[in-house]
C-alpha positions in Angstrom: 121.2 52.1 231.7 119.6 49.5 234.0 115.9 50.1 233.4 115.0 50.7 236.9 113.2 53.9 238.0 114.4 55.0 241.4 111.2 57.1 241.7 107.6 56.2 241.1 105.5 57.7 238.3 105.2 61.5 238.6 103.2 64.3 237.1 105.9 65.4 234.6 104.7 63.9 231.2 104.3 60.4 232.7 107.7 60.6 234.5 109.2 62.2 237.6 110.5 65.8 237.3 113.6 65.8 235.1 112.9 62.1 234.1 114.1 58.9 235.7 117.2 56.9 235.9 116.6 53.3 234.9 118.0 50.1 233.5 117.2 46.6 232.3 119.3 45.0 234.9 118.1 41.6 236.0 119.2 40.5 239.4 120.0 37.1 237.9 122.2 38.7 235.3 123.8 41.3 237.6 127.4 40.6 238.7 127.3 41.9 242.3 130.5 43.4 243.5 129.0 43.2 247.0 125.3 43.4 246.6 122.8 44.5 244.0 122.5 48.3 244.2 119.6 49.3 246.4 118.2 52.8 245.9 117.7 54.6 249.2 117.5 58.2 250.0 121.1 58.0 251.0 122.0 56.6 247.5 120.0 59.4 245.9 122.1 62.0 247.7 125.2 60.0 246.8 124.1 60.5 243.2 123.9 64.2 243.8 127.5 64.2 245.0 128.5 62.3 241.9 126.7 64.8 239.8 128.7 67.6 241.5 131.9 65.7 240.9 131.1 65.1 237.3 130.4 68.8 236.8 133.9 69.6 238.1 135.6 67.4 235.6 137.2 69.1 232.5 134.3 68.3 230.1 134.0 71.7 228.5 137.4 73.1 227.5 136.3 76.3 225.6 138.3 76.8 222.5 139.3 73.1 222.0 139.5 72.6 218.3 138.2 69.7 216.2 140.3 68.9 213.1 137.4 67.2 211.5 133.7 66.6 211.9 132.6 63.0 212.4 130.4 61.6 209.7 126.8 60.8 210.5 126.4 57.0 211.1 123.4 55.1 209.9 120.6 55.6 212.5 117.3 53.8 212.2 114.5 56.3 213.1 111.6 55.4 215.3 109.4 55.0 212.2 112.0 52.6 210.7 112.0 50.2 213.7 108.3 50.4 214.2 107.9 52.5 217.3 104.4 53.3 218.6 103.5 57.0 219.1 104.5 58.5 222.4 101.7 58.8 224.9 102.2 62.6 225.1 104.3 65.0 223.0 108.0 64.7 223.9 109.6 67.8 225.3 112.3 69.5 223.2 114.6 71.7 225.3 116.2 74.8 224.0 119.6 73.9 225.4 122.3 71.6 224.0 123.4 68.6 226.1 126.6 68.9 228.2 127.6 65.3 228.1 127.0 61.7 226.9 126.0 59.0 229.3 126.7 55.3 228.3 124.4 52.5 229.5 124.0 48.8 229.0 120.5 47.2 228.7 121.5 44.3 231.1 119.7 41.9 228.7 121.2 38.6 227.3 124.4 38.7 225.4 122.8 37.2 222.3 124.6 36.0 219.2 121.7 37.1 217.0 123.3 40.2 215.4 120.5 40.7 212.9 118.6 43.9 212.2 115.4 42.1 212.9 116.7 41.3 216.5 117.8 45.0 216.9 114.4 46.3 215.9 112.7 43.8 218.2 114.8 45.0 221.1 113.9 48.6 220.4 110.2 47.8 220.4 110.6 45.7 223.6 112.4 48.6 225.4 109.7 51.0 224.4 106.9 48.7 225.6 108.6 48.2 228.9 109.2 51.9 229.5 105.7 52.9 228.5 103.6 50.0 229.9 105.6 49.0 233.0 107.4 52.2 233.9 104.5 54.5 232.9 106.8 56.8 230.9 105.6 58.7 227.8 108.1 56.9 225.4 111.5 55.1 225.3 113.7 56.5 228.0 117.1 56.9 226.2 117.9 58.9 223.1 119.7 56.1 221.2 120.3 52.3 221.3 123.2 50.3 219.9 122.5 46.6 219.3 125.0 43.8 219.7 124.9 43.6 215.9 126.0 47.3 215.7 122.7 48.7 214.5 122.1 52.2 215.9 118.5 53.2 216.6 116.7 56.3 217.7 115.1 55.8 221.2 112.8 58.6 222.3 111.0 60.3 219.4 112.6 63.4 217.9 116.0 62.6 219.3 117.4 62.0 215.8 116.0 65.2 214.3 117.3 67.3 217.2 120.7 65.6 217.0 120.9 66.4 213.3 119.9 70.0 214.0 122.7 70.3 216.7 121.0 73.1 218.7 118.5 71.4 221.0 117.9 68.1 222.8 114.9 66.0 223.8 114.2 65.6 227.5 114.7 62.0 228.3 114.4 59.4 231.1 117.7 57.5 231.4 119.7 59.0 234.4 118.4 60.8 237.4 119.5 64.4 237.5 120.9 64.3 233.9 117.8 64.0 231.7 117.8 67.6 230.6 121.6 68.0 230.1 122.8 64.7 228.6 122.4 62.3 225.7 121.7 58.7 226.9 123.0 55.8 224.8 121.9 52.2 225.6 124.1 49.3 224.5 122.4 45.9 224.2 123.9 43.3 226.5 125.2 42.8 230.0 128.8 43.9 230.4 129.6 43.0 234.0 132.0 40.2 233.1 132.5 40.5 229.3 133.2 43.2 226.8 130.8 44.2 224.0 131.4 42.8 220.5 134.0 44.8 218.6 131.5 45.9 216.0 129.1 47.2 218.7 131.9 49.1 220.4 132.9 50.7 217.1 129.3 51.7 216.4 129.1 53.3 219.8 132.3 55.2 219.2 131.0 56.4 215.8 127.7 57.5 217.4 129.5 59.3 220.2 131.8 61.1 217.8 128.8 62.3 215.8 127.0 63.5 218.9 130.2 65.4 219.9 130.4 66.9 216.4 126.8 68.0 216.3 126.7 69.4 219.9 130.3 70.6 220.0 131.3 68.4 222.9 134.8 67.2 223.6 135.4 63.4 223.9 136.1 64.0 227.6 132.3 64.6 228.0 131.6 60.8 227.9 130.5 59.2 231.2 128.9 56.0 232.5 125.6 55.8 234.2 127.3 54.9 237.5 129.1 58.3 237.5 125.8 59.9 238.5 123.5 57.3 240.0 123.9 54.4 242.5 123.9 51.6 239.8 126.4 49.1 238.4 125.4 50.2 234.8 127.0 50.1 232.3 128.7 47.1 233.8 132.3 46.8 235.0 133.8 45.8 231.6 132.1 48.4 229.5 132.8 51.1 232.2 136.4 50.1 232.1 136.4 50.8 228.4 135.3 54.4 228.7 138.8 55.8 228.8 139.6 54.0 225.5 136.2 55.1 224.1 137.1 58.7 224.9 140.4 58.3 223.1 138.8 56.6 220.1 136.2 59.3 219.9 138.9 62.0 220.1 140.8 60.3 217.3 137.6 60.4 215.1 137.3 64.1 215.9 141.0 64.8 215.3 141.1 66.4 218.8 144.3 68.2 219.6 145.0 69.1 216.0 144.1 72.5 214.4 140.6 72.7 213.1 137.7 75.0 212.5 135.2 73.6 215.1 135.5 74.7 218.7 133.7 73.5 221.8 131.3 76.0 223.1 130.6 76.7 226.7 127.5 74.8 228.0 124.2 76.5 227.7 122.7 77.8 230.9 120.2 75.2 232.3 118.3 74.5 235.4 120.3 73.4 238.4 120.2 69.5 238.2 121.6 69.1 241.7 118.8 71.1 243.2 116.3 69.2 241.1 117.7 65.9 242.4 117.7 66.9 246.0 114.1 68.2 245.7 113.1 64.8 244.2 114.8 63.0 247.1 112.8 65.0 249.6 109.4 64.7 248.0 109.1 61.5 245.8 108.5 57.9 246.9 110.9 55.2 245.9 109.7 52.6 243.4 109.8 48.9 244.1 109.8 48.1 240.4 112.6 45.5 239.8 115.4 46.0 237.3 114.8 43.8 234.3 113.3 43.6 230.9 110.6 40.8 231.0 111.7 38.0 228.7 108.3 37.7 227.0 108.8 41.1 225.4 111.5 39.6 223.1 111.1 36.7 220.7 
């Protein structure tokens, strides 16, 4: 997700209206195809066009059947990994999400695959989002460590996922924070792929999200599909077609089944929200990186 906020702090629960896009992308870690993405008002409107294009893709094929429901993976709750309380109550929305958005944290590709490291990462992200970005809590809904540990991000995300009817408003992708589930993947995937176990854990999580919210596997996107960013890295982004296929296989998509994908719930117009933000909110000079002192 590249932890950068294109907009400064706003009046909406410690974040701009509809939340922020962001990421943990260090300029030193970023593989620049041409130049490190720079958020301007033009790039914000480009994001709006990407949003419109994404909305046109066949993400919601009504009547598509699931042959099987994906099993719930092990997900460490906020209490389990030691989250601090949110600074304000999180907002739970009555609508279900319309899509999943995949991010990378743009942190080091560590070889410490332990649970201890995973929980330390979750705490560091929350500290950065709350203390540096000024948000009310962790921005994304879920995080997958390089050791394949899956963790709840923003409070109440796990409970609402299990319920399958509502979602928590997040702060992971401009224009998408009320209509999508954001999943962070530990690491920087500009020039290398995630570990096999991490990828498998991501696929399992995506399949469970699709099961609970009745989404098709085609509803999986990358951060760059909606915002001017290199997130989730060229290599992880290139894996998204395979991820969709693997998630579809877990769902038994295409075979007869009892579950069907419902039409998306009516929600606010995210394109209009994005354009309104571009016209009224200042841009943030906050750099894209997770300060190294936050992790042991």
